[in-house]
TORTILO-67740 format. One record per atom (N, C-alpha, C, O): residue in three letters; chain; atom name; x, y, z. Coordinates in Angstrom, 1 decimal. Layout:
# TORTILO-67740
+------+-------+------+--------+--------+--------+
: resn : chain : name :      x :      y :      z :
+------+-------+------+--------+--------+--------+
:  ALA :     A :   CA :      X :      Y :      Z :
...
+------+-------+------+--------+--------+--------+
# end
This chain:
# TORTILO-67740
+------+-------+------+--------+--------+--------+
: resn : chain : name :      x :      y :      z :
+------+-------+------+--------+--------+--------+
:  LYS :     A :    N :  -25.6 :    0.9 :  -10.0 :
:  LYS :     A :   CA :  -26.2 :    2.3 :   -9.8 :
:  LYS :     A :    C :  -25.7 :    3.0 :   -8.9 :
:  LYS :     A :    O :  -25.1 :    2.6 :   -7.9 :
:  ARG :     A :    N :  -25.9 :    3.9 :   -9.0 :
:  ARG :     A :   CA :  -25.5 :    4.9 :   -8.0 :
:  ARG :     A :    C :  -23.8 :    4.5 :   -7.2 :
:  ARG :     A :    O :  -23.6 :    4.8 :   -6.0 :
:  ALA :     A :    N :  -23.2 :    4.1 :   -7.9 :
:  ALA :     A :   CA :  -21.8 :    4.0 :   -8.1 :
:  ALA :     A :    C :  -21.1 :    5.7 :   -7.2 :
:  ALA :     A :    O :  -21.1 :    6.9 :   -7.6 :
:  ALA :     A :    N :  -20.5 :    5.2 :   -5.7 :
:  ALA :     A :   CA :  -20.0 :    6.4 :   -5.1 :
:  ALA :     A :    C :  -18.5 :    5.9 :   -4.3 :
:  ALA :     A :    O :  -18.1 :    4.8 :   -4.2 :
:  PHE :     A :    N :  -18.0 :    7.0 :   -3.9 :
:  PHE :     A :   CA :  -16.7 :    6.9 :   -4.0 :
:  PHE :     A :    C :  -17.0 :    7.4 :   -2.3 :
:  PHE :     A :    O :  -17.9 :    8.2 :   -2.3 :
:  SER :     A :    N :  -16.4 :    7.0 :   -1.1 :
:  SER :     A :   CA :  -16.8 :    6.6 :    0.4 :
:  SER :     A :    C :  -15.3 :    6.6 :    0.8 :
:  SER :     A :    O :  -14.4 :    5.8 :    0.5 :
:  SER :     A :    N :  -15.1 :    8.1 :    1.9 :
:  SER :     A :   CA :  -13.8 :    8.7 :    2.0 :
:  SER :     A :    C :  -13.9 :    8.4 :    4.0 :
:  SER :     A :    O :  -14.5 :    9.2 :    4.6 :
:  THR :     A :    N :  -13.2 :    7.1 :    4.7 :
:  THR :     A :   CA :  -12.9 :    7.2 :    5.8 :
:  THR :     A :    C :  -11.8 :    6.5 :    6.4 :
:  THR :     A :    O :  -11.5 :    5.3 :    6.1 :
:  ASN :     A :    N :  -11.1 :    7.6 :    7.5 :
:  ASN :     A :   CA :  -10.0 :    6.9 :    8.0 :
:  ASN :     A :    C :   -9.2 :    6.7 :    6.4 :
:  ASN :     A :    O :   -8.9 :    5.6 :    5.9 :
:  PHE :     A :    N :   -9.0 :    7.7 :    6.0 :
:  PHE :     A :   CA :   -7.9 :    7.5 :    4.5 :
:  PHE :     A :    C :   -8.1 :    6.6 :    4.0 :
:  PHE :     A :    O :   -7.0 :    6.1 :    3.5 :
:  GLU :     A :    N :   -9.2 :    5.9 :    3.7 :
:  GLU :     A :   CA :   -9.6 :    4.7 :    2.9 :
:  GLU :     A :    C :  -10.7 :    5.0 :    1.7 :
:  GLU :     A :    O :  -11.8 :    5.4 :    2.0 :
:  ASN :     A :    N :  -10.5 :    4.8 :    0.5 :
:  ASN :     A :   CA :  -11.2 :    5.5 :   -0.7 :
:  ASN :     A :    C :  -12.1 :    4.0 :   -0.9 :
:  ASN :     A :    O :  -11.5 :    3.1 :   -1.5 :
:  ILE :     A :    N :  -13.3 :    3.7 :   -0.3 :
:  ILE :     A :   CA :  -14.0 :    2.5 :   -1.1 :
:  ILE :     A :    C :  -14.9 :    3.1 :   -1.9 :
:  ILE :     A :    O :  -15.5 :    4.1 :   -1.6 :
:  LEU :     A :    N :  -15.0 :    2.6 :   -2.8 :
:  LEU :     A :   CA :  -16.5 :    2.7 :   -4.2 :
:  LEU :     A :    C :  -16.9 :    1.9 :   -3.5 :
:  LEU :     A :    O :  -16.3 :    0.9 :   -3.1 :
:  THR :     A :    N :  -18.3 :    2.2 :   -3.4 :
:  THR :     A :   CA :  -19.6 :    1.5 :   -3.4 :
:  THR :     A :    C :  -20.7 :    1.3 :   -4.5 :
:  THR :     A :    O :  -20.8 :    2.1 :   -5.4 :
:  TRP :     A :    N :  -21.2 :    0.7 :   -4.4 :
:  TRP :     A :   CA :  -22.1 :    0.9 :   -5.2 :
:  TRP :     A :    C :  -23.7 :   -0.1 :   -5.3 :
:  TRP :     A :    O :  -23.6 :   -1.3 :   -5.1 :
:  GLU :     A :    N :  -24.7 :    0.3 :   -5.6 :
:  GLU :     A :   CA :  -26.0 :   -0.5 :   -5.5 :
:  GLU :     A :    C :  -26.4 :   -1.6 :   -6.6 :
:  GLU :     A :    O :  -26.0 :   -1.4 :   -7.7 :
:  THR :     A :    N :  -26.9 :   -2.1 :   -6.5 :
:  THR :     A :   CA :  -27.5 :   -3.4 :   -7.8 :
:  THR :     A :    C :  -29.0 :   -3.4 :   -7.9 :
:  THR :     A :    O :  -29.6 :   -3.2 :   -6.8 :
:  GLU :     A :    N :  -29.8 :   -3.5 :   -8.8 :
:  GLU :     A :   CA :  -31.0 :   -4.0 :   -9.5 :
:  GLU :     A :    C :  -31.6 :   -4.9 :   -7.8 :
:  GLU :     A :    O :  -30.9 :   -5.5 :   -7.0 :
:  ALA :     A :    N :  -32.7 :   -4.6 :   -7.7 :
:  ALA :     A :   CA :  -33.1 :   -5.9 :   -6.6 :
:  ALA :     A :    C :  -33.5 :   -7.3 :   -7.7 :
:  ALA :     A :    O :  -33.5 :   -8.4 :   -7.2 :
:  ASP :     A :    N :  -33.8 :   -7.2 :   -8.7 :
:  ASP :     A :   CA :  -33.9 :   -8.3 :   -9.5 :
:  ASP :     A :    C :  -32.4 :   -8.9 :  -10.4 :
:  ASP :     A :    O :  -32.4 :   -9.5 :  -11.4 :
:  ILE :     A :    N :  -31.2 :   -8.6 :   -9.7 :
:  ILE :     A :   CA :  -30.0 :   -9.2 :  -10.3 :
:  ILE :     A :    C :  -30.0 :  -10.8 :  -10.1 :
:  ILE :     A :    O :  -30.4 :  -11.5 :   -9.1 :
:  PRO :     A :    N :  -29.6 :  -11.3 :  -11.4 :
:  PRO :     A :   CA :  -29.8 :  -12.8 :  -11.4 :
:  PRO :     A :    C :  -28.9 :  -13.3 :  -10.1 :
:  PRO :     A :    O :  -28.2 :  -12.3 :   -9.7 :
:  PRO :     A :    N :  -28.7 :  -14.2 :   -9.6 :
:  PRO :     A :   CA :  -27.5 :  -15.1 :   -8.2 :
:  PRO :     A :    C :  -26.5 :  -15.3 :   -9.2 :
:  PRO :     A :    O :  -26.9 :  -15.8 :  -10.2 :
:  GLY :     A :    N :  -25.7 :  -15.1 :   -9.2 :
:  GLY :     A :   CA :  -23.6 :  -15.1 :   -9.0 :
:  GLY :     A :    C :  -23.6 :  -14.3 :  -10.0 :
:  GLY :     A :    O :  -23.2 :  -14.7 :  -11.1 :
:  THR :     A :    N :  -24.2 :  -12.9 :   -9.9 :
:  THR :     A :   CA :  -23.4 :  -12.2 :  -10.9 :
:  THR :     A :    C :  -22.1 :  -11.2 :  -10.8 :
:  THR :     A :    O :  -21.9 :  -10.5 :   -9.8 :
:  VAL :     A :    N :  -21.5 :  -11.1 :  -11.5 :
:  VAL :     A :   CA :  -20.2 :  -10.4 :  -10.8 :
:  VAL :     A :    C :  -19.8 :   -9.3 :  -11.9 :
:  VAL :     A :    O :  -20.1 :   -9.0 :  -13.1 :
:  PHE :     A :    N :  -18.8 :   -8.6 :  -10.7 :
:  PHE :     A :   CA :  -19.0 :   -6.8 :  -11.3 :
:  PHE :     A :    C :  -17.6 :   -7.2 :  -11.2 :
:  PHE :     A :    O :  -17.0 :   -8.1 :  -10.5 :
:  ASP :     A :    N :  -17.0 :   -5.8 :  -12.4 :
:  ASP :     A :   CA :  -15.6 :   -5.7 :  -13.2 :
:  ASP :     A :    C :  -15.4 :   -3.9 :  -12.5 :
:  ASP :     A :    O :  -16.4 :   -3.2 :  -12.7 :
:  VAL :     A :    N :  -14.2 :   -3.3 :  -11.8 :
:  VAL :     A :   CA :  -14.2 :   -2.3 :  -11.1 :
:  VAL :     A :    C :  -12.8 :   -2.0 :  -11.9 :
:  VAL :     A :    O :  -11.7 :   -2.5 :  -11.9 :
:  GLN :     A :    N :  -13.6 :   -0.4 :  -12.7 :
:  GLN :     A :   CA :  -12.0 :    0.1 :  -13.5 :
:  GLN :     A :    C :  -11.8 :    1.9 :  -12.9 :
:  GLN :     A :    O :  -12.7 :    2.6 :  -12.5 :
:  TYR :     A :    N :  -10.9 :    2.0 :  -12.9 :
:  TYR :     A :   CA :  -10.8 :    3.8 :  -12.6 :
:  TYR :     A :    C :   -9.9 :    4.5 :  -13.5 :
:  TYR :     A :    O :   -9.5 :    4.0 :  -14.6 :
:  LYS :     A :    N :   -9.9 :    5.5 :  -13.1 :
:  LYS :     A :   CA :   -8.7 :    6.3 :  -14.3 :
:  LYS :     A :    C :   -8.9 :    7.7 :  -13.6 :
:  LYS :     A :    O :   -9.9 :    8.0 :  -13.0 :
:  GLN :     A :    N :   -7.6 :    8.6 :  -13.6 :
:  GLN :     A :   CA :   -7.2 :    9.9 :  -13.0 :
:  GLN :     A :    C :   -8.1 :   10.5 :  -13.8 :
:  GLN :     A :    O :   -8.4 :   10.0 :  -14.9 :
:  TYR :     A :    N :   -8.8 :   11.9 :  -13.5 :
:  TYR :     A :   CA :   -9.2 :   13.1 :  -14.5 :
:  TYR :     A :    C :   -8.0 :   13.4 :  -15.6 :
:  TYR :     A :    O :   -6.9 :   13.1 :  -15.3 :
:  GLY :     A :    N :   -8.3 :   13.8 :  -16.6 :
:  GLY :     A :   CA :   -7.7 :   13.9 :  -17.9 :
:  GLY :     A :    C :   -7.1 :   12.8 :  -18.4 :
:  GLY :     A :    O :   -6.4 :   13.0 :  -19.4 :
:  GLU :     A :    N :   -7.1 :   11.7 :  -18.0 :
:  GLU :     A :   CA :   -6.7 :   10.4 :  -18.6 :
:  GLU :     A :    C :   -7.6 :    9.6 :  -19.6 :
:  GLU :     A :    O :   -8.9 :    9.7 :  -19.6 :
:  LYS :     A :    N :   -7.1 :    9.1 :  -20.3 :
:  LYS :     A :   CA :   -8.5 :    8.7 :  -21.6 :
:  LYS :     A :    C :   -8.6 :    7.1 :  -21.3 :
:  LYS :     A :    O :   -9.6 :    6.5 :  -21.8 :
:  ALA :     A :    N :   -7.6 :    6.2 :  -20.6 :
:  ALA :     A :   CA :   -7.6 :    4.8 :  -20.5 :
:  ALA :     A :    C :   -8.3 :    4.2 :  -19.2 :
:  ALA :     A :    O :   -7.9 :    4.5 :  -18.1 :
:  TRP :     A :    N :   -9.4 :    3.5 :  -19.3 :
:  TRP :     A :   CA :   -9.6 :    2.9 :  -17.7 :
:  TRP :     A :    C :   -8.7 :    2.1 :  -17.7 :
:  TRP :     A :    O :   -8.2 :    1.5 :  -18.7 :
:  LEU :     A :    N :   -8.1 :    2.0 :  -16.1 :
:  LEU :     A :   CA :   -7.6 :    0.9 :  -15.6 :
:  LEU :     A :    C :   -8.3 :    0.4 :  -14.9 :
:  LEU :     A :    O :   -9.1 :    1.1 :  -14.2 :
:  ASN :     A :    N :   -8.2 :   -1.6 :  -15.1 :
:  ASN :     A :   CA :   -8.6 :   -2.1 :  -14.3 :
:  ASN :     A :    C :   -8.0 :   -2.7 :  -12.8 :
:  ASN :     A :    O :   -6.9 :   -3.2 :  -12.8 :
:  LYS :     A :    N :   -8.8 :   -2.6 :  -11.5 :
:  LYS :     A :   CA :   -8.5 :   -2.7 :  -10.6 :
:  LYS :     A :    C :   -8.4 :   -4.6 :  -10.6 :
:  LYS :     A :    O :   -9.3 :   -5.4 :  -10.8 :
:  ARG :     A :    N :   -6.6 :   -5.0 :  -10.3 :
:  ARG :     A :   CA :   -7.1 :   -6.2 :  -10.4 :
:  ARG :     A :    C :   -7.6 :   -7.0 :   -9.0 :
:  ARG :     A :    O :   -7.4 :   -8.2 :   -9.2 :
:  GLU :     A :    N :   -7.9 :   -6.9 :   -8.5 :
:  GLU :     A :   CA :   -8.5 :   -7.3 :   -7.0 :
:  GLU :     A :    C :  -10.0 :   -7.4 :   -7.2 :
:  GLU :     A :    O :  -10.6 :   -8.3 :   -6.6 :
:  CYS :     A :    N :  -10.5 :   -6.8 :   -7.9 :
:  CYS :     A :   CA :  -12.0 :   -6.3 :   -8.6 :
:  CYS :     A :    C :  -12.4 :   -6.8 :   -9.5 :
:  CYS :     A :    O :  -13.5 :   -6.5 :   -9.9 :
:  GLN :     A :    N :  -11.9 :   -7.4 :   -9.8 :
:  GLN :     A :   CA :  -12.3 :   -8.0 :  -11.3 :
:  GLN :     A :    C :  -13.2 :   -9.3 :  -10.8 :
:  GLN :     A :    O :  -12.7 :   -9.8 :   -9.8 :
:  ARG :     A :    N :  -14.1 :   -9.7 :  -11.2 :
:  ARG :     A :   CA :  -15.2 :  -10.9 :  -11.4 :
:  ARG :     A :    C :  -15.8 :  -11.2 :   -9.6 :
:  ARG :     A :    O :  -16.4 :  -12.3 :   -9.3 :
:  ILE :     A :    N :  -15.7 :  -10.0 :   -8.6 :
:  ILE :     A :   CA :  -16.5 :   -9.9 :   -7.9 :
:  ILE :     A :    C :  -17.7 :   -9.9 :   -7.7 :
:  ILE :     A :    O :  -18.4 :   -9.3 :   -8.5 :
:  THR :     A :    N :  -18.6 :  -10.7 :   -6.2 :
:  THR :     A :   CA :  -19.7 :  -11.1 :   -6.0 :
:  THR :     A :    C :  -19.7 :   -9.3 :   -5.5 :
:  THR :     A :    O :  -20.2 :   -8.4 :   -6.1 :
:  GLN :     A :    N :  -19.0 :   -9.2 :   -4.0 :
:  GLN :     A :   CA :  -19.9 :   -7.9 :   -3.1 :
:  GLN :     A :    C :  -20.1 :   -6.4 :   -4.0 :
:  GLN :     A :    O :  -20.0 :   -6.3 :   -5.2 :
:  THR :     A :    N :  -20.4 :   -5.5 :   -3.1 :
:  THR :     A :   CA :  -20.8 :   -4.6 :   -4.1 :
:  THR :     A :    C :  -19.8 :   -3.6 :   -3.4 :
:  THR :     A :    O :  -20.5 :   -2.8 :   -2.8 :
:  PHE :     A :    N :  -18.5 :   -3.2 :   -3.2 :
:  PHE :     A :   CA :  -17.7 :   -2.5 :   -2.5 :
:  PHE :     A :    C :  -16.3 :   -2.8 :   -3.2 :
:  PHE :     A :    O :  -16.0 :   -4.0 :   -3.3 :
:  CYS :     A :    N :  -15.4 :   -1.8 :   -3.6 :
:  CYS :     A :   CA :  -14.1 :   -2.2 :   -3.9 :
:  CYS :     A :    C :  -13.2 :   -1.3 :   -3.0 :
:  CYS :     A :    O :  -13.5 :   -0.2 :   -2.6 :
:  ASN :     A :    N :  -12.2 :   -1.8 :   -2.6 :
:  ASN :     A :   CA :  -11.2 :   -0.6 :   -2.1 :
:  ASN :     A :    C :  -10.1 :    0.1 :   -3.0 :
:  ASN :     A :    O :   -9.3 :   -0.6 :   -3.5 :
:  LEU :     A :    N :  -10.0 :    1.5 :   -3.3 :
:  LEU :     A :   CA :   -9.4 :    1.9 :   -4.3 :
:  LEU :     A :    C :   -8.6 :    2.8 :   -3.8 :
:  LEU :     A :    O :   -8.4 :    3.8 :   -4.4 :
:  THR :     A :    N :   -7.8 :    2.6 :   -2.2 :
:  THR :     A :   CA :   -7.2 :    3.8 :   -2.0 :
:  THR :     A :    C :   -6.0 :    4.0 :   -2.1 :
:  THR :     A :    O :   -5.5 :    5.0 :   -1.6 :
:  ARG :     A :    N :   -5.3 :    3.2 :   -2.8 :
:  ARG :     A :   CA :   -4.2 :    2.8 :   -3.4 :
:  ARG :     A :    C :   -3.8 :    3.6 :   -4.5 :
:  ARG :     A :    O :   -2.7 :    4.0 :   -4.8 :
:  GLU :     A :    N :   -4.7 :    3.6 :   -5.2 :
:  GLU :     A :   CA :   -5.1 :    3.7 :   -6.7 :
:  GLU :     A :    C :   -5.5 :    5.1 :   -6.6 :
:  GLU :     A :    O :   -5.1 :    5.8 :   -7.5 :
:  THR :     A :    N :   -6.4 :    5.8 :   -5.6 :
:  THR :     A :   CA :   -6.3 :    7.3 :   -5.4 :
:  THR :     A :    C :   -6.0 :    8.0 :   -3.8 :
:  THR :     A :    O :   -6.7 :    8.7 :   -3.0 :
:  GLU :     A :    N :   -4.2 :    7.4 :   -4.0 :
:  GLU :     A :   CA :   -4.0 :    7.8 :   -2.4 :
:  GLU :     A :    C :   -3.5 :    9.6 :   -3.0 :
:  GLU :     A :    O :   -3.2 :   10.3 :   -2.0 :
:  ASN :     A :    N :   -3.4 :   10.2 :   -4.0 :
:  ASN :     A :   CA :   -2.6 :   11.6 :   -4.5 :
:  ASN :     A :    C :   -4.2 :   12.4 :   -4.0 :
:  ASN :     A :    O :   -5.2 :   12.6 :   -4.8 :
:  PHE :     A :    N :   -4.2 :   12.8 :   -3.0 :
:  PHE :     A :   CA :   -5.7 :   13.6 :   -2.4 :
:  PHE :     A :    C :   -5.4 :   14.9 :   -3.7 :
:  PHE :     A :    O :   -6.5 :   15.4 :   -3.9 :
:  THR :     A :    N :   -4.7 :   15.3 :   -4.3 :
:  THR :     A :   CA :   -4.8 :   16.6 :   -5.1 :
:  THR :     A :    C :   -5.8 :   16.0 :   -6.2 :
:  THR :     A :    O :   -6.8 :   16.6 :   -6.5 :
:  GLU :     A :    N :   -5.7 :   15.4 :   -6.6 :
:  GLU :     A :   CA :   -6.2 :   14.6 :   -7.9 :
:  GLU :     A :    C :   -7.5 :   14.4 :   -8.0 :
:  GLU :     A :    O :   -8.0 :   14.4 :   -6.9 :
:  HIS :     A :    N :   -8.3 :   14.4 :   -9.0 :
:  HIS :     A :   CA :   -9.8 :   13.6 :   -9.2 :
:  HIS :     A :    C :   -9.7 :   12.7 :   -9.9 :
:  HIS :     A :    O :   -9.1 :   12.7 :  -11.0 :
:  TYR :     A :    N :  -10.4 :   11.7 :   -9.3 :
:  TYR :     A :   CA :  -10.9 :   10.3 :  -10.0 :
:  TYR :     A :    C :  -12.2 :    9.8 :  -10.8 :
:  TYR :     A :    O :  -13.4 :   10.1 :  -10.7 :
:  TYR :     A :    N :  -11.7 :    9.1 :  -11.3 :
:  TYR :     A :   CA :  -13.5 :    8.5 :  -11.5 :
:  TYR :     A :    C :  -13.3 :    7.1 :  -11.9 :
:  TYR :     A :    O :  -12.4 :    6.7 :  -12.7 :
:  ALA :     A :    N :  -14.0 :    6.5 :  -11.3 :
:  ALA :     A :   CA :  -14.9 :    4.7 :  -11.1 :
:  ALA :     A :    C :  -15.7 :    4.5 :  -11.9 :
:  ALA :     A :    O :  -16.3 :    5.5 :  -12.4 :
:  ARG :     A :    N :  -16.0 :    3.0 :  -12.4 :
:  ARG :     A :   CA :  -17.5 :    2.7 :  -12.7 :
:  ARG :     A :    C :  -16.8 :    1.0 :  -12.7 :
:  ARG :     A :    O :  -15.7 :    0.5 :  -12.8 :
:  VAL :     A :    N :  -18.3 :    0.8 :  -12.5 :
:  VAL :     A :   CA :  -18.5 :   -0.7 :  -12.2 :
:  VAL :     A :    C :  -19.2 :   -1.5 :  -13.2 :
:  VAL :     A :    O :  -20.4 :   -1.3 :  -13.3 :
:  ARG :     A :    N :  -18.5 :   -2.4 :  -14.1 :
:  ARG :     A :   CA :  -19.6 :   -3.2 :  -15.1 :
:  ARG :     A :    C :  -19.8 :   -4.8 :  -14.6 :
:  ARG :     A :    O :  -19.0 :   -5.6 :  -14.3 :
:  ALA :     A :    N :  -21.4 :   -5.0 :  -14.7 :
:  ALA :     A :   CA :  -21.6 :   -6.5 :  -14.4 :
:  ALA :     A :    C :  -21.7 :   -7.6 :  -15.5 :
:  ALA :     A :    O :  -21.9 :   -8.8 :  -15.2 :
+------+-------+------+--------+--------+--------+
# end
């Protein structure tokens, strides 16, 4: 829940919160897309991860575009 981009020092980091009762060993998959695109793309380095952040700097480097991201547990 509350997934959001945080942009600092030219890096775009997606962060999110988890529920308090999340089971141990829960993994997350991150996807992103550019505004107007239909297909979600997997962020390869952020598949089956346990941390609650993902660096999407390379995927969102065009600062004139708008991007979406989502996380699945």
